N, C-alpha and C positions, 0 to 999 in steps of 0.2 A: 266147076271148081278145079277139075283136073288140069285144065289148060292154064288156069290162074296159078296153080302150084308150079307147073312147068316154067311159066314166065318168071315167077319169083326165083326159082332155082337158077335160071339163066342169068338173071340180074345179079344174083349173089356170086355166081362163077365169074361173071364179067368184072365185078368189083374186086374180087380177089386177084384176078389176073392183072388189073390196073395197079393194085397195091404191090403186087410182086414185081412188076416192071419198075415201079417207083423205087422199090427197095434195092434194085440192082446197082444204082449209082451210090457213091459215097454219101452224099447228102441224105438220100433215102434210107440208107442203112443206119446212119446216125439218128435220123428222125425216128425210125422204127425202134431203135434201141431206147431212145428217150421215152417214147410212148410206152414201151414194154416196162421200163424201169418205173415210170410214173404210175402205171396201173398196178405194178407189183407193190410199190410203196403205199398206194392208196388202199389196196387190199389188206396189206399188213396193218396199216394204221386203223382201218375199220375193224379188223379182227381183234386187235389189242383193245380198242375202245369197247367193243361188245363184251369182251371178257371183263374189263374193268367195270363196265356197267352192271354186270351180274354180281360182282363182288360188292359194289356199292349198294345194290338192292338188298343183299343179305345183311350188310352192316346197318342199313337204315330200317330194315323191316318194311320196306316199301312194297306196294303191290306191283304186279306186272304191268297193269294199265298205267300207273304213275310213271314207271320207268320207261315205258314205250312213248308216253307223251313227252317226257324229258328228252329222250333220244331224238325224237323228231324235232323238238325245239333246238337241240344242240346242232343238228344238221342244218336247220334253218339259219341259226346264228352264224354258222360257218359260212354259208352262202352269202348272207346279207352283210356281215361285218368282217368276214375274214378271220374270225376267231377260231383257232384250231380246236379240234375235239379234245386234244390233250390238255389245252388250257382250261376248257370247261370242266374236264374231269378234275383238274387241280383245284378249281373253285369249289366243286362239289365236296372234295376231300377236306378242304380247309373249313368250309361251313359245317360239315358233318363233325369235324373235330371240335368245333365251337358249340356243339350240341344242337345244331339246327337240323330240321327234317327236310324231306323232299319238297314240301310246299315252299319253304324259304329258298332252297336251292333253285327251284324253277323260277321263282319271282326275281332272284338276283341275276340269273344267267344273262338275260338280254341287256340290262343296264351295265353289267360288267363287260359284256361283249362290246357295247358302244364305247365304253371308257377305254378299253384296250386298243380300240381303233384310232384313238386320238391322243393317247398318253403313253409314255414309256414307264411301264410297270408290269407286274405279273398278276395273273388271276389268283395265285396263292396268296400274294401279299394283300391284294384287295379283299380277299375272303377273310384274312386275319383281321384287317382293320374293321371290316363290317362286323365281325364277331365282337370286337372291343366296343364298337358303337352300340351294339345291342346290349352287351353286358353292363357297360358303364352308364349309358345314356338312354337306354330303353328304346332305341330305334327298332322299329318293327321291320326286320329284313324280309319277312314274308309278304309285306306290302310292296309291290313292284314300284309304285310311285315314291315311297319312302326310301327304298334302296337307290333309286335313280337320283333323288334329291341329295342323298348322302354322298354319292359318288361325284355328282356335279360340284358340291361344296368342296370335296377333297381336291378335285382338279383345280378349282379356282384358288384354294388355299396354297396348293403346291406352287402355282404360278406366281402368286403374290408374295410368298415367303421365299426364304433362301433354300428351301428343300424341293427337290424334284419329287414328282408324284411317286416314283419308284421307291423313294426313301420315306415318304410320308406315312405309309402304313406301319413301318417299324417305329417311327417317332411317336405316332399316335398310340400305338400299343404300349409304349413305355410311359407316356405322360397321361394317358386316359384316366387311370385310377386316381392319380394325384390331382388331376384337374377336377374330377368329380368331388374329391374330398374338399377341395377349395371352393366348391359351389360354382364352378365354371359351367356354363352351358356348353352344348356341343359346338355351337358356332364360335364361342369364345376360345374353346380349346383348339379348334382348327385355326 
């Protein structure tokens, strides 16, 4: 094991020497700077997300296990759909403001991430619209399939109508109560 440790140390030193020689040229210096800035930004974003996650845990009264599961799912959604952690935090805040718990937030996260990947809108606006759908039409946001179906209908409605999806949540929030009073179904309202 001692010789394996020495070989590993030699490999590390050789890699650092190669990186150092690369960094001596202008392109290498710029690339190194970009990597350093990228790592610094990633570290900052992750630290902010972790702090926000703890605040959300306190606000929701969620367990540490629930929050850790949501955190892992948020990172998975970021990798899979490109949805930023900040966007997923916006969604969580929006749904929490609508009175929903961690179960609903976790169920909505992946469908919202998919929607953000294909439509111009924000997680906050989608969260607000989902809150209206729950309140006015009884859509169970804690059911992942129901959340996905709602968002799919919103995307289609936005494309068929004169409103972009980014505007639809505001419109939906304004007309949802009146549509319900007029006995419109969710589909008719959309």
